[in-house]
C-alpha positions in Angstrom: 4.6 -5.8 -21.3 5.7 -8.2 -18.7 3.9 -9.4 -15.6 5.8 -9.4 -12.3 4.3 -10.7 -9.2 5.2 -9.6 -5.7 7.0 -12.2 -3.6 4.9 -14.0 -1.0 5.3 -12.4 2.4 6.5 -9.1 1.0 3.6 -6.6 1.6 6.0 -3.7 1.3 6.1 -4.4 -2.5 2.4 -3.5 -2.8 2.0 -0.6 -0.4 -1.3 0.8 -1.9 -3.2 -2.4 -1.4 -1.8 -3.0 2.1 -2.8 0.6 3.1 -6.3 0.1 1.8 -6.6 -3.2 3.6 -5.5 -1.6 6.9 -7.7 1.4 6.5 -10.8 -0.7 5.6 -10.2 -3.0 8.5 -9.8 -0.1 11.0 -12.6 2.0 9.6 -15.2 -0.6 8.8 -14.6 -4.0 10.2 -13.2 -3.0 13.6 -16.5 -1.1 14.4 -18.5 -4.3 14.9 -18.5 -7.7 16.5 -19.5 -10.4 14.0 -21.3 -13.6 14.6 -20.2 -15.3 11.4 -18.0 -15.0 8.4 -21.1 -14.8 6.3 -22.2 -11.7 8.2 -18.8 -10.1 7.4 -19.2 -10.9 3.7 -22.7 -9.4 3.6 -21.4 -6.1 5.1 -18.5 -6.0 2.7 -20.9 -6.6 -0.3 -23.1 -3.7 0.9 -20.2 -1.3 1.3 
């Protein structure tokens, strides 16, 4: 087995993760206005 890393700045090489990130941002994080980064982290930890 050999590890191969995606190139920096090449999101198309890891489409599954990029799709998850976009979906999570649109369906969870875009629904609220946050007052701090800690508040965002708390909501993510609950999810």
